[in-house]
C-alpha positions in Angstrom: 107.9 35.5 118.8 109.6 38.2 116.5 105.9 39.0 115.2 104.9 39.4 118.8 107.5 41.9 119.4 106.8 43.7 116.2 103.2 44.0 117.3 103.9 45.2 120.8 106.2 48.0 119.2 103.6 49.0 116.8 100.8 49.1 119.3 103.0 50.8 121.8 103.8 53.7 119.5 100.0 54.4 119.1 99.4 54.9 122.8 100.5 58.1 125.1 103.4 57.3 127.4 102.5 57.1 131.0 104.5 58.6 133.9 105.9 56.2 136.7 108.0 57.8 139.4 108.5 60.9 137.4 109.7 59.0 134.3 107.7 58.7 130.9 107.3 55.0 130.0 105.2 52.6 127.8 103.8 49.2 128.5 105.9 47.7 125.8 108.8 46.3 128.1 106.3 44.7 130.3 104.3 43.1 127.5 107.3 41.6 126.1 108.6 40.0 129.3 105.2 38.7 130.0 105.3 37.0 126.5 108.8 35.8 127.3 108.0 34.4 130.7 105.0 32.6 129.4 106.9 30.8 126.7 109.9 30.0 129.3 107.1 28.5 131.7 105.6 26.4 128.9 109.1 25.0 128.1 110.1 24.4 131.5 106.7 22.4 132.4 107.6 20.2 129.4 110.7 19.1 131.5 112.7 18.7 128.3 116.1 20.5 129.0 116.5 20.7 125.0 113.2 22.5 124.5 113.9 24.9 127.5 117.3 25.7 126.0 115.7 26.4 122.3 113.0 28.4 124.2 115.9 30.5 125.7 117.6 31.1 122.6 114.2 32.3 120.8 113.5 34.6 123.9 117.0 36.3 123.5 116.5 36.6 119.7 112.9 38.1 120.5 114.5 40.8 122.8 117.2 41.7 120.1 114.2 42.1 117.6 112.1 44.0 120.0 115.0 46.7 120.3 115.5 46.5 116.5 111.7 47.1 115.7 111.5 49.8 118.3 114.7 51.5 116.8 113.3 51.3 113.2 110.0 52.5 114.4 111.6 55.6 116.0 113.9 56.2 113.1 111.3 56.1 110.6 109.2 58.5 112.4 111.8 60.6 113.2 112.6 60.8 109.6 109.0 61.3 108.6 108.8 64.5 110.8 112.1 65.7 109.6 110.9 65.4 105.8 107.8 67.3 106.3 109.4 70.0 108.3 107.9 69.4 111.5 110.7 67.6 113.5 109.2 69.7 116.6 106.0 67.5 116.4 107.8 64.3 117.3 106.5 63.7 120.7 109.2 64.4 123.3 107.3 62.2 125.7 107.5 59.3 123.4 111.4 59.8 122.8 112.0 59.9 126.5 109.6 56.9 127.2 111.9 54.8 124.4 114.9 55.8 126.3 113.3 55.0 129.7 112.2 51.6 128.4 115.5 50.5 127.3 117.0 51.4 130.4 114.5 49.5 132.3 115.0 46.4 130.1 118.6 45.9 131.5 117.6 46.3 135.0 
């Protein structure tokens, strides 16, 4: 699942943020939770409580990895823009979307 989280973050950075209710967001959190819900549904359908518990632990780890990958992507791109002297080119909309996405993940 960690690979999925990393792919979601990488793909997310390449797209323009959208506006929802006046806030910049990206689709990353929705994609992440769709993947997590799918994994949990499969585990629940098995009827095996141990499998559900293991899947739950994997999903929790995946959420942490998602945040770590997102932070690393943001940090590396910020560093790049700083080194080349174009910190102003770092898209403000993306920065706001990352902040809003993280806020939405806790709701």
